[in-house]
N, C-alpha and C positions, 0 to 999 in steps of 0.2 A: 684696113687701116683709116680710110675715111671717115667710118663711122667713130670711130676712134675721136679724129680730129675734131670733128663735129660736137660729139659728146663734151669734149673738154672747151670747146669753144662756148657752148650751152652753159658749164659751169663756170665760165670765166665773166660771161655776160651777168648770171643770177649772180655772182658773189659782187659785183659793180653797182649792181641796183638796190643793194641789201639798205634800208633806213637804220632807224638806231642801233643795231646790235651788230651791222656791219662797217666797213671801214668805205665808201665811198670814194671816187677819186677827188681831190681838193679841187674847191671851188672860192670863186670869188666872193668876199662877204661883202652885202650892200646894205646899209642902213636904212630899209625901207620895213614898213609892214607897222604892228603893235609893239611900243617899245613895253618891255616888261623887264621889272626890278626883282631878283631871287635872293633874298637874306641866304648866304652859304659859309658853312663854317670849317673847319678844318683845311683851307690853304694856307700854307704856308710862305710859299717864295715864288718865282717867275716862272718854277716849273710846272708848279701845283696848277698856276694861273694858264698857260699852255696847256696842258694836259685836261683843262674841263673845258678851254676852248675849242680845241678839237676834235673832243667827246661829243660835246653840243653840236659841234658844225655837222655830225652824221647824222643827225635829226632832221630830215625834208622839211619841216615844218619853219629852222631858224633861218633867217637870212644873215645874221651876223650876231656876235657876241663878243663882249668885253668881261673878261673876269677881271676881279682884283681880289687881291690877296690884304692888304690894306685896310680895303672900305668891308670887306668881308659878305661880296655880294657878285653875282653875274648880273649883267646886264644884256637881254635879248630883244634882238628885232627880227618878229614872228608874223608869219603870216595871219593878217585879221581873223579871228575868232578860233584861232589854234587851242586845241587841249593840250595843257603844258605837262599832261603825266607823263609822258613818254621821256621829256626833257629833266622832268625832276628823276625820274628812275636811272636814267644816265649818269646824271651827276652822283648821285646815291651810290652808282657800283662803281664810280671811278676813287671811292671811296672817302668823298667829303660827305656834306650831312645841308640836306636844302632844308634850311627852318621850317618848322612845322606853322608858324605863323606868315607864312609865304602866301598872302593872300589871292597872289597872280595866278 
């Protein structure tokens, strides 16, 4: 029984520490770091904006995010020098499209 409890706790800890693929505990957004604007198409409402914001915040390099369906963009504050490949892949996996001319 004791081993089962330790195993279950190990799984829970592993799941909580996942990066972009999992859902870590909610964290406070802080607009610090490099500001990056990604053109994103496919967002049509506040529900889309919320899905993108929540999804992108699962990426550990992201400090804050503001998705805008009206402006067709996602503004990110990321740790300096971050590779945005995982963030772009996360947005695409949610059914939206990071436009190829995104230079950031």
